N, C-alpha and C positions, 0 to 999 in steps of 0.2 A: 504494500500500500504506500501511497505517497506521504502519509503523515507519520511514518515511523520516525522515532527520534534521530536515527542516524541519517535520515534524508532531510531533516529540517535544518535550514541555515539562516542565520540572522541577516537582515538587510544590511547592505554596506552603505556607509555614509556617501551621499551623493547619488545614490541609485535613483533614477528618474521615476521608478514605480512608487517611491516613498516620498511623495511631495507633501511636505508640511510647511508651515509658515517659517521662513528662514529668519534669523536674527536681523532685526532692522527692517523687515518687510512689514508694511502697514496694511491693515485690513481695509475692506471697502468702507466700513462704517467710519473709520478714522479719516479716510480720504474724503468721503462725502461730507462729514461735519466740517472739515477744514475748508473745503470748497464753498460750502454754504456760508461759513463765517466770512470768507474773503469777499463773496458776492454781497453779503450784507454790509460790509464796510465800504465797498465800492459804491453801493447805492445809498450810502449814508443813512442806514436804518437806525443808527444810534445805539441805544442800549439793548436792543433786541436782535442780536445776531442770529437767533434761531428763527427769525421771521421768514427767512428764505425756505427753511425746512417746512415750516408751517404752511407757507403758500404752496409748496410742492404737494404736500399731503392734501390740502384743500382741493387743489386742481385734480389730483388723482381721485378723490371722493366724488367731485362733480362729474368727471368722466365716467366713473363707475356707475353712478346713478343714471347716467345717460346711456348705459349699456356697454361702454368700453372700459372694462376694469383691468385690462392687461397692464397698463402703466402702474396702477396702484398695486396690483398683485406683485409685479416685478420688484417694485421699490420695497414693499413690505418683506418679501422673501429675502432680498439682499440684506436688509437691515436686521431682521429678526429670525431669519431661517424659515424654511418651508414647513408647512403644516404636516404633521406626521400622517403618513398614508399607510394603511394596512391592506394587504392583499390576501384574499382567501384562496389558497391553492388546495384543491382537492381533486384527485383524479384516481381512476382505477386503471391500472396498467396490466394488460395481459399480453403474454407472448407465447409463441409456440416454437420450441426448439426441437429440430429433428435430429435424431441420433447421427445421421450421416453428416449433417452440418457440424455437429460438435466434434466428431472424429476428424473432419477436415480441418477444423480450427486448431485442434490439438496438434495435428501433424504440421500445420503451418507454423505454429509457435515453436515447436521443436527445431524446425529447419531454420527459423529466423535467429534462434539463439546460437546456432553453430556457425 
């Protein structure tokens, strides 16, 4: 089996399959908040740098009420994570193995090992 202890190997540092946030890498939320703050300062919104974020959420809610909720959904998913989804998987699997097929497979496996 693939999960035998002798077959398990730890990931190597820098392995592209092991993408985690690197030191110094900023999250989307941090970048979004910083951009909103800069826009608020540029528009001279004064003491409410969160006003840009509030306006974006208002716009998303208005669009959602109008039937287009994709912008609002994308923004909320990026900031707070996607809603947990559960999938019910139930199936009945039946298979028919013929003795001749099994013998052919065993013969093939023996030949491929040599």
